[in-house]
C-alpha positions as CSV (number, residue, x, y, z in Angstrom):
1,M,101.3,5.6,-23.9
2,Q,102.6,2.5,-25.7
3,E,104.0,1.1,-22.4
4,F,100.6,1.7,-20.7
5,D,98.8,-0.1,-23.5
6,K,101.0,-3.1,-23.1
7,L,100.3,-3.3,-19.4
8,S,96.6,-3.1,-20.1
9,E,96.8,-6.0,-22.6
10,N,98.6,-8.2,-20.0
11,P,96.8,-7.8,-16.6
12,A,98.7,-8.5,-13.4
13,P,98.6,-12.0,-11.9
14,P,96.1,-12.5,-9.1
15,G,97.2,-11.5,-5.6
16,P,97.7,-13.8,-2.6
17,A,94.1,-13.4,-1.5
18,A,92.8,-14.7,-4.8
19,L,95.2,-17.6,-4.7
20,N,94.2,-18.7,-1.2
21,S,90.4,-18.5,-1.8
22,A,88.8,-22.0,-1.9
23,P,86.6,-22.9,-4.9
24,A,82.8,-23.1,-4.2
25,P,81.8,-26.6,-2.9
26,Y,80.6,-29.0,-5.6
27,T,76.9,-29.9,-5.3
28,P,76.2,-33.3,-6.9
29,V,73.2,-33.5,-9.2
30,V,70.9,-36.1,-7.7
31,S,69.4,-38.5,-10.2
32,G,66.2,-40.4,-9.4
33,I,65.7,-44.1,-10.1
34,K,63.9,-43.2,-13.3
35,S,67.2,-42.0,-14.8
36,W,68.8,-45.4,-14.2
37,A,69.1,-48.0,-16.9
38,E,65.9,-49.9,-16.9
39,E,67.5,-53.2,-15.9
40,D,69.0,-51.5,-12.8
41,R,65.7,-50.2,-11.4
42,P,64.5,-52.4,-8.6
43,R,61.0,-53.1,-9.9
44,E,62.2,-53.7,-13.5
45,K,65.1,-55.8,-12.2
46,L,62.8,-58.0,-10.2
47,L,60.6,-58.6,-13.3
48,Q,63.5,-59.3,-15.6
49,K,65.9,-61.2,-13.4
50,G,63.8,-62.5,-10.4
51,R,63.6,-61.4,-6.8
52,A,66.7,-63.4,-5.7
53,V,69.1,-61.1,-7.5
54,L,67.9,-57.9,-5.6
55,S,69.8,-56.6,-2.6
56,D,68.1,-55.9,0.7
57,A,68.2,-52.2,-0.1
58,E,66.5,-52.8,-3.5
59,L,63.8,-54.9,-2.0
60,L,63.2,-52.3,0.7
61,A,63.2,-49.6,-2.0
62,I,60.3,-51.3,-3.7
63,L,58.3,-51.1,-0.5
64,L,59.1,-47.4,-0.1
65,G,57.9,-46.7,-3.7
66,S,59.9,-43.5,-4.1
67,G,62.6,-41.4,-2.6
68,T,62.9,-37.8,-1.6
69,A,63.9,-34.7,-3.5
70,K,67.6,-35.4,-3.0
71,L,67.6,-39.2,-2.4
72,S,66.5,-42.1,-4.5
73,A,64.3,-44.8,-2.9
74,V,67.4,-47.1,-2.8
75,D,69.4,-44.4,-1.0
76,V,66.7,-44.0,1.6
77,A,66.6,-47.8,2.0
78,K,70.4,-47.9,2.5
79,L,70.1,-45.3,5.3
80,V,67.4,-47.3,7.0
81,L,69.4,-50.5,6.8
82,K,72.5,-48.7,8.0
83,A,70.6,-47.6,11.1
84,A,69.9,-51.3,11.7
85,Q,73.5,-52.3,11.2
86,N,72.4,-53.9,7.9
87,D,70.7,-56.6,9.8
88,L,67.1,-57.5,8.9
89,N,66.5,-59.1,12.3
90,T,67.5,-55.8,13.9
91,L,65.3,-53.9,11.5
92,A,62.4,-56.1,12.3
93,R,62.6,-54.9,15.9
94,F,62.2,-51.2,15.0
95,S,59.0,-49.6,15.9
96,V,57.1,-47.2,13.6
97,K,58.4,-44.3,15.6
98,E,62.0,-45.5,15.4
99,L,61.7,-45.9,11.7
100,M,60.2,-42.4,11.3
101,K,63.5,-41.0,12.7
102,Q,65.2,-42.0,9.5
103,K,65.5,-39.5,6.6
104,G,62.8,-40.0,4.1
105,I,60.6,-42.2,6.2
106,G,57.2,-40.9,7.2
107,E,54.4,-42.7,9.0
108,A,53.0,-44.5,6.0
109,R,56.4,-45.8,4.9
110,A,57.2,-46.9,8.4
111,I,54.0,-48.8,8.7
112,T,54.7,-50.5,5.3
113,I,58.1,-51.7,6.5
114,V,56.8,-53.0,9.8
115,A,53.9,-54.8,8.1
116,A,56.2,-56.5,5.5
117,L,58.7,-57.7,8.2
118,E,55.8,-59.0,10.3
119,L,54.6,-61.1,7.4
120,G,58.1,-62.5,7.0
121,R,58.2,-63.3,10.7
122,R,54.9,-65.1,10.5
123,R,56.0,-67.1,7.5
124,K,59.1,-68.1,9.3
125,E,57.1,-69.3,12.3
126,A,54.5,-71.1,10.3
127,D,55.0,-74.9,10.1
128,A,56.2,-75.9,6.7
129,P,53.6,-78.2,5.1
130,A,54.7,-81.8,4.9
131,R,55.9,-82.7,1.5
132,N,55.6,-86.2,0.2
133,T,58.6,-88.0,-1.3
134,I,58.1,-90.8,-3.8
135,T,60.3,-93.8,-3.0
136,C,58.1,-96.6,-4.3
137,S,54.7,-97.3,-5.9
138,R,53.1,-97.5,-2.4
139,D,53.9,-93.8,-1.9
140,I,52.2,-93.0,-5.1
141,Y,49.1,-94.8,-4.1
142,H,48.9,-93.0,-0.7
143,V,49.4,-89.6,-2.4
144,M,46.5,-90.2,-4.8
145,Q,44.1,-91.8,-2.4
146,P,42.4,-88.5,-1.4
147,H,41.8,-87.7,-5.0
148,L,40.7,-91.1,-6.5
149,Q,39.2,-93.2,-3.6
150,D,35.6,-94.1,-4.2
151,L,35.2,-92.4,-7.5
152,P,32.5,-93.8,-9.8
153,H,34.3,-92.6,-13.0
154,E,37.8,-92.6,-14.4
155,E,40.2,-89.7,-14.0
156,F,43.8,-89.2,-15.2
157,W,46.3,-87.4,-13.1
158,V,50.0,-86.6,-13.2
159,I,52.3,-86.2,-10.3
160,L,55.1,-83.6,-10.8
161,L,58.4,-84.3,-9.0
162,N,61.5,-82.4,-8.4
163,R,65.1,-83.8,-8.6
164,A,64.7,-85.3,-5.1
165,N,61.5,-87.1,-6.1
166,V,59.5,-84.7,-3.8
167,V,56.0,-84.1,-4.9
168,M,55.7,-80.6,-6.4
169,R,52.1,-80.8,-7.4
170,T,49.3,-83.3,-8.4
171,V,47.5,-82.2,-11.5
172,S,44.1,-83.5,-12.8
173,I,44.5,-84.0,-16.6
174,S,41.1,-85.3,-17.6
175,R,37.8,-86.8,-16.3
176,G,35.9,-89.4,-18.2
177,G,33.1,-92.0,-17.8
178,V,32.9,-95.4,-16.2
179,A,34.9,-97.1,-19.0
180,G,37.7,-94.6,-19.7
181,T,39.1,-91.2,-20.0
182,V,41.3,-89.3,-22.5
183,A,44.8,-88.3,-21.6
184,D,46.3,-85.7,-23.9
185,P,50.1,-85.9,-23.9
186,K,50.3,-82.1,-24.8
187,L,48.5,-81.2,-21.6
188,I,50.5,-83.6,-19.5
189,F,53.9,-82.2,-20.6
190,K,52.7,-78.6,-20.7
191,E,52.0,-78.8,-16.9
192,A,55.3,-80.5,-16.3
193,L,57.3,-77.9,-18.3
194,E,55.6,-74.9,-16.8
195,Q,56.3,-76.1,-13.3
196,L,59.9,-77.0,-14.2
197,A,59.4,-80.6,-13.0
198,S,62.3,-83.0,-13.2
199,S,60.2,-86.2,-13.7
200,I,56.5,-87.3,-13.6
201,V,54.3,-90.1,-12.5
202,L,51.1,-91.1,-14.4
203,V,48.1,-92.2,-12.5
204,H,44.6,-93.2,-13.5
205,N,41.9,-95.2,-11.7
206,H,39.7,-98.1,-12.7
207,P,36.3,-97.8,-10.9
208,S,35.6,-101.4,-11.8
209,G,38.3,-102.5,-9.4
210,N,40.2,-104.3,-12.2
211,R,43.9,-103.6,-11.8
212,N,45.0,-105.0,-15.1
213,P,46.1,-102.5,-17.7
214,S,44.2,-102.4,-21.0
215,A,45.9,-102.4,-24.4
216,A,45.1,-98.7,-24.6
217,D,46.8,-98.2,-21.2
218,I,49.9,-100.0,-22.4
219,A,50.1,-98.0,-25.6
220,L,49.6,-94.7,-23.9
221,T,52.3,-95.4,-21.3
222,R,54.8,-96.3,-24.1
223,K,53.9,-93.1,-26.0
224,L,54.3,-90.9,-22.9
225,K,57.5,-92.6,-21.9
226,E,59.0,-91.9,-25.3
227,A,57.9,-88.3,-25.3
228,G,59.3,-87.8,-21.8
229,Q,62.7,-89.1,-23.0
230,L,62.8,-86.5,-25.8
231,L,61.9,-83.7,-23.4
232,D,64.3,-84.9,-20.6
233,L,61.2,-85.5,-18.4
234,P,61.3,-89.2,-17.5
235,V,58.1,-91.0,-16.7
236,L,59.0,-92.9,-13.5
237,D,55.8,-95.0,-13.2
238,H,52.2,-95.4,-14.3
239,L,49.9,-96.4,-11.6
240,I,46.4,-97.9,-12.1
241,F,44.5,-97.1,-9.0
242,T,41.6,-99.1,-7.5
243,D,40.0,-98.9,-4.1
244,Q,41.4,-102.3,-3.2
245,G,44.9,-101.8,-4.5
246,Y,46.9,-100.8,-7.6
247,H,49.0,-101.9,-10.6
248,S,52.4,-100.4,-11.1
249,F,54.0,-100.4,-14.5
250,A,57.4,-99.9,-13.0
251,D,57.0,-102.7,-10.5
252,E,55.9,-105.1,-13.2
253,G,58.7,-104.2,-15.5
254,M,56.4,-102.8,-18.1
255,L,57.9,-99.2,-18.2
């Protein structure tokens, strides 16, 4: 009986059949995008880091909105791109029916993809609007003519330029009476900083036709130039606009 008890306490090793049997296949647990770190989710990533850092799959995933029971939106997007050899131009030629052949893509999602790529195509085909480059005071005068020609009152404007002196935007700062207008430096530099301008040009008109700067014009120009130096936003010129011509502080060595 004692020998029998010992055998019971030490069961026999598994036989050949047990050794040769394969373990059950591992089924991965699928995690949706919501389980990702917030900075890795496509929408949050776009908000925090900007659109340029997102991959094609992440941008496409935003269009899809969600994935399937087993695939995240990014996974579905990767499958769609793979079917197009990861080429957006090839993907743009897919029809709604062709897109619907892809896993996780129904009619609504296929239509969304087609519409988004069509917008991109139309943007590419559209003629880029002409952008003005400031190379001299005459260029400034021509840029501002549509805004200041024939005005019976004074207005103060600022031209925002990028590093290549291309006009980013013309901004109206203030509007006054026949004799003058107020130019608030805080508003001028607020606009420039918000638009990430590299430099600015000041412009205001004299309805009287007198091109000569007043003492107030000279003092304001000096004040704005000094402020621009502190903010690394140089003032390249201050133009006094009239219907018959202009006065350039830079041309006259007054800047």
